[in-house]
N, C-alpha and C positions, 0 to 999 in steps of 0.2 A: 786281304786288304788291297792287293794289287788289282783285283777285278773291280772293286768299287772305285778305285782311282781311275781305271780305264773308262768306266761309265761317266764319272765326273768330267774327265777330259773331253769325252765325246759330246756331253751336254754343253760344255763351255765352247766347243767348236761350233755347235749348232747356233748358240747365242751369238758368237762372234760373226760368222758368215751371214746369219740371218739379219743381224744388225747392219752389216755393210750393205746387203741387198735392200734393207728398209730405207737406208739413206739414198740409194739409187732410186727407189720407188717414190720417195718424197720429192726428189728432184724432178722426176717425170710428172708427178702430180701438179707441180707448179706450172709445167708447160702444157700438159694435156688437161688436167682436172680444173685448173684455174683459167687458162687462156685458150684451150682448145687447139693447141699446136701439136700436130702429129709428128713427133720426133722419132724416127726409126733408126737413128744413128747414135743411140745411147753409148754403144761400145766405143765410139770415137772419142767422146768426151772423157769417158772413164780411162781410156788409154793415155790421153794427154795428161790427165792428173797423175796417173801412176808413173809415167815416164818422167814427168817433171820432178816429182818427189824423189824418184830413184836417182836421177842424175845429180840432184843437189845435195843429197845426204849420204851417198855411198862414199867409201874410201877411195883413194887414188887407185886407178886401174890403167893398165896398158891397152885394154880392149875397148874402152869407150870413154867418152868425155865424162868428167866427174872429178872426184877428189876434192870437192869443195868442203865436204864435211860439215855442212851447215846444221844447226840444231833442227830436230825433227819438227817442231811447230812451224819453223820458217819454211821448211819443205812442204808441209801441208798447206800453209797459206799460199805459197807460190803455186801449188797445184790448183787451188781454187782460181787464182788470178789467171793462170794460163788457159784453163778451160773457159773462163768467162770471156777472155779476149778473143779466143777462137770463135766462141758463140756470138760475140758482138759482130765480128767480121761476117760470119755466115748469115746472121740475122739481118744485117744491113742489105744483103744481096737477095736473100731467099724468103724473108719473112712475109712478103706479100703473096707468096704462093699459097694455095688452098689445099687442105686435106691431103689427098693422095699425092699431089704434085710436091708438096713439102716433104712428105715421107720419102719419095723417090730421091729428092735432092739430098736429104740427110743421110740416106743409105749410101749414096755415092760419095759424099764427103767423108763419112766414116771409113769407107774402104780406101780413099785417098790417104787419110791419116795413117791407116795401118800400113799401106805401101811405103809411105815416107819413113816410118819407123823401121820397116824391114830393110830398106835399101840404103839408108844413111848409116852405114856400118861404122864410120869413124866416130859418130856421135852416140849411137844407140847399141852398137855391137850387132846390128842386124838381126838375122833369125836366131842367133845364139842367145840373144837376150842379155839381161842384166841380173846378176845374182848378188847374194850377200847384202840385200837391202835391209837397213836397220829397222827393227821392229820395236815399237814403244815398249818400255820396261825391260825387255830382253836385251836391248842395246846397252844397258848399263854394265852388263857383264863382258862387253867387248873391251879389249885392252886400250884401243884408241880413245875410248870414252872415259874409263876410270883413271887413266894416266894424265888427263888434261883437265882444264878448268871446265866446270866448277867442282867436279867430283874430287879432284886432287886437293881441294881445300879442306875436305872433311876427313880424309884418310889417306894412308899410303897405298901405293899400288899393291904391295904385298897384303895389306889389310883387306882391301877390296877383293883381291883374288881369294883369300881365305874365306871371306864372307860368302861369296858366290859359290865356292866349292861346297860349303855347308848346306846350301839350299837345294831342294829338289830341282831337277832340270826342267820341271814344268811350272816353276814358281811364277813365271810371267803370264801364264795363260789366264788365270782369273783377273789379273790386273788389266791385261789387254782387252779381255771381253768387257770388263767394266768401263774401260775408256771408250770403246766402240758404242756401247749402250748410252753412255753419257753424251757423246757427240750426237747420237741419234735423237736423244731426248731434247737437247738444246735446239737442234734444227726443228724438231716438231713444235716446240713451244713458240719459236720465232715465226714459223709458218702459220700457226694458229692465230697469233696476233695479227699477222698480215691478212689472213683470210677474213677476219672479223672487222678489219679496218676499212675505211672508205676505199682504199686501193683494192682490197679484196672484193668488195661489192662491185666496184667498177669493172674488175676483170671478169666477174660473173656476167655482168651486163654485156660486155664486149663479146664474150663467148656465145651468149644466147641470142643477141640481136646486134650485130655489128653496125648495120645501117642506122639504127636508132641511136646508138652510142655516138656515131659520127655526127648525127644531126643534133645531138645534145652538146656538141662542142668538144668531145673527148679526142685526144690524140691517140687514135687506135694503134697506129703503126708503132709509135714509141712505146706504148704500154705492152704490146706483144713482144717487142724486142727485150724489154725489161724482164718479162717472165721467162723468155728464152735464156737470157744471160743468167738469171738467178738459178734456174733449174740446172743449167750446165755447170755452174760453179759448185753446186751441191754434189753433182755427179763427179766432178773433179776431186772434191774432198773425199768422196767415197772411193775413188780410184786410188788415192794415196793410202787409205786404210787397206784397200785390197792388195796393194803392192807390199805393205807391211805384213799382212797375213801370209802371203805366198812366199815372200823373200826372193822369188825368182820370177821374172816376167819376160815374156817374149811375144812378138806381135801376132802370131798365128793361133796357137792353141789357147793361150791365156785369154786372149780377147776374141774368142769365138762368138759371133753374134747370137748363135743359138743358146749359149750359156749366159749371155749378158742381156742383150736387147730383148730376145724372146721371153726369157724368164721374168724380166722386170715388167714387161707389159702384162704378162699373165698375172703377176703379183698384184699390180695396180687394179686391173679389171676385176679380178676375183675379190680383192679386198674392198673395193669401192672407189671408183674414180671421183675426184673432187673432195674426198674425205681423207684427211691426213692420218687419222686413226686407222681407217680402212687400208691405207697403203702399208702401214706397219703390220697390221694383222695379216694381210695378204702375203707380205714378204716372209714372215716367220712360218706361216702355214705352208706355203708352196715350197719353201726351202726344206722344211722338215720332210715333206712328202717326197721331194726330189732326192734327198739324201737316203730316205728309207727305201725308195724304189730301187736303188742300186743293190741293196741287200735282198730285196724281194725278187728282183729279176735274176740275180745270181743263184738264189735258191730254186727258182723255177727252171733255170737252165740245168741245174744238177738233177732235178726231178725228171725232166724230159730225157736227160742222158741215161738215167737209171731205167726208165720205162722203155725207151726206144734205143736199144743198144746199137742199132745200125746207123743211127744219126750222129753225125760229127758235131759235138757241142761247140767246137770252135766257130762254126758257121753262125750259131746263135749269139755267141759271145761278141763277135764283130758287129752284130746288129743291136747290141744292148742299148747303145745311146739312142737309137731311133725308137726302140721300145719304150724307153723312159719318156721321150717326147710325146709319143702316142698316149701314154698313160696320163701325162699332164694335160694333153688336149681333151681326153675323155673327162677328166676331172673338171676342166674348165666348162665343158658343156653341162655337166651335172650341176655345178654351182650356179651358172647363169640361168638354168631352167628353174632352179629353186629361188635364187636371188637375182632377179634381172638387173638390179642396180648395184650388185656386189653384196658381200656379207654385211658391210656397213655403208649403206648408200649415202650420198651427199645430202647434207642438211644445209639449206640455203641460209646464208647469214642475213640477219635483219639489222637495220640501222638502229643505233641507240635511241634516236628520236621516236621511231615507231614502237620500240619496246616500252618507252616511257608513256606513250599515248595509250598503248594497250593496257598498261598497268593502271593508268588513270581511269580508263573506262571500266575496268574490272573493279576498281575501288568504288566507283560511283554506283555500281549495280548491287553492291553488297548492302 
């Protein structure tokens, strides 16, 4: 029975982290897929969202600012707002940059954000990071929650403690995975409505032919900033969920660009840029392969060690991360050779008026 539970928990972990990365990919799809904005600083917005959530919801600590103990939804909303505000400031300055210049600017800004988080030790605890971040559903079992409002209205602290002691220690995992997937689905539905709306068609027109859009009287700069802010806010929300999943965040290893920015770009391009479903499919596919590659490479290192007894396996173990990135790069080449537009390529939205006209013509010819 324990073995089956282990498989279940591993599957729930894949769903949880895959859903979080899908949220990142949906945010990037607004910026790149909708508006053609090359954001190479994804990790910066994720970090802002994660730290905002952590600082607002953690218990009082002598190591970092916090102790506000705000409700988790408030922390998640604040994470979105903080990332959106940072994106608005960046967009007002850098949004007129094109392609690779914008990418360079966002890389630099992301590194500045990480350096601020690393050096402002009084606020963020510096490189030691923030731990004991409350996770949705699991946080109910913490004393500071079940002894205060509103949980104290429904049961005594002793009653809550007895209830949580009777539950398996992984009771929260399916609930948290379901929460992540629900948030992902809500974002997907909202972005689908936006994509099919006049705003979405206008963003496609701006991306494809900016001079023509300007000639048609569209405020291109304002619309590009809107897309940049919306995408960053979604990334900030994903960062809050990322912090909940990890429960310990620090500015260096947690927010490694190769594990956030690089992977999210691979997910979007492999799944299909401009297609919200493609962003989700790419996220789950690449994350599953990334997770499985750890087991695959570990097994390959053991096999090499058994065959070549004179070779030190520690040398290969230290390069395992680079081998995983190489594997993802090869996979990316294979996918793009087979599917140049991604697994689910973009489908251009048509205006409702054009759809009605097409339907009328079809009806007349019958």
